[in-house]
C-alpha positions as a Python dict, from the first residue, in 0.01 Angstrom:
ca = {
    (1, 'M'): (0, 0, 0),
    (2, 'K'): (198, 239, 220),
    (3, 'N'): (39, 85, 531),
    (4, 'Q'): (146, -264, 420),
    (5, 'Q'): (506, -149, 375),
    (6, 'S'): (494, 23, 712),
    (7, 'R'): (367, -293, 881),
    (8, 'R'): (634, -505, 714),
    (9, 'S'): (917, -273, 811),
    (10, 'S'): (796, -249, 1171),
    (11, 'A'): (748, -628, 1198),
    (12, 'K'): (1108, -715, 1123),
    (13, 'P'): (1269, -503, 1398),
    (14, 'S'): (1016, -643, 1644),
    (15, 'S'): (1106, -1001, 1558),
    (16, 'T'): (1475, -910, 1561),
    (17, 'L'): (1434, -759, 1906),
    (18, 'E'): (1251, -1069, 2022),
    (19, 'I'): (1535, -1288, 1896),
    (20, 'L'): (1796, -1067, 2063),
    (21, 'Y'): (1596, -1081, 2386),
    (22, 'R'): (1578, -1462, 2377),
    (23, 'I'): (1952, -1488, 2310),
    (24, 'S'): (2048, -1238, 2579),
    (25, 'N'): (1819, -1412, 2826),
    (26, 'L'): (1980, -1746, 2745),
    (27, 'I'): (2329, -1598, 2784),
    (28, 'N'): (2235, -1455, 3124),
    (29, 'T'): (2074, -1774, 3254),
    (30, 'T'): (2295, -2048, 3108),
    (31, 'V'): (2649, -2139, 3202),
    (32, 'D'): (2681, -2399, 2925),
    (33, 'R'): (2869, -2217, 2647),
    (34, 'K'): (2788, -2481, 2382),
    (35, 'K'): (2416, -2454, 2456),
    (36, 'V'): (2429, -2075, 2413),
    (37, 'L'): (2631, -2100, 2091),
    (38, 'K'): (2392, -2361, 1948),
    (39, 'A'): (2094, -2135, 2023),
    (40, 'I'): (2265, -1834, 1864),
    (41, 'L'): (2355, -2036, 1554),
    (42, 'K'): (2001, -2170, 1525),
    (43, 'E'): (1859, -1817, 1528),
    (44, 'V'): (2117, -1684, 1281),
    (45, 'V'): (2056, -1969, 1036),
    (46, 'M'): (1680, -1916, 1064),
    (47, 'I'): (1706, -1540, 1008),
    (48, 'T'): (1942, -1567, 712),
    (49, 'G'): (1778, -1870, 554),
    (50, 'A'): (2118, -2039, 536),
    (51, 'T'): (2142, -2415, 493),
    (52, 'S'): (2453, -2441, 709),
    (53, 'G'): (2660, -2236, 947),
    (54, 'S'): (2917, -2249, 1222),
    (55, 'I'): (3057, -2049, 1510),
    (56, 'A'): (3431, -2059, 1568),
    (57, 'M'): (3626, -1942, 1870),
    (58, 'F'): (3987, -1828, 1861),
    (59, 'D'): (4230, -2027, 2078),
    (60, 'R'): (4495, -1773, 2177),
    (61, 'E'): (4734, -2034, 2312),
    (62, 'K'): (4740, -2233, 1987),
    (63, 'G'): (4669, -1942, 1753),
    (64, 'L'): (4389, -2138, 1586),
    (65, 'L'): (4020, -2101, 1514),
    (66, 'N'): (3818, -2392, 1649),
    (67, 'I'): (3466, -2458, 1530),
    (68, 'E'): (3258, -2488, 1846),
    (69, 'V'): (2915, -2553, 1693),
    (70, 'A'): (2791, -2612, 1342),
    (71, 'T'): (2471, -2700, 1163),
    (72, 'G'): (2424, -2845, 817),
    (73, 'I'): (2787, -2965, 817),
    (74, 'P'): (2875, -3322, 920),
    (75, 'E'): (3076, -3313, 1243),
    (76, 'S'): (3339, -3539, 1087),
    (77, 'R'): (3414, -3259, 838),
    (78, 'W'): (3423, -2961, 1071),
    (79, 'K'): (3627, -3134, 1340),
    (80, 'K'): (3910, -3161, 1082),
    (81, 'V'): (3906, -2792, 987),
}
């Protein structure tokens, strides 16, 4: 039983590290910000088991948060936020 718990606890950090590696690799090799944000959101939604999610960026000039990418939310709804 202790070995099973040990294997489970060591498996999660490994998969987390793999995900972080994939994301950092994408960030370092891609200039398309939307593509990077979509990949990050996909991983976060998968890890958390969420049914929807979004990433917003702060526009300093306008003082507003703008949703850059979203999943599980119709674009017509998040473009109005």
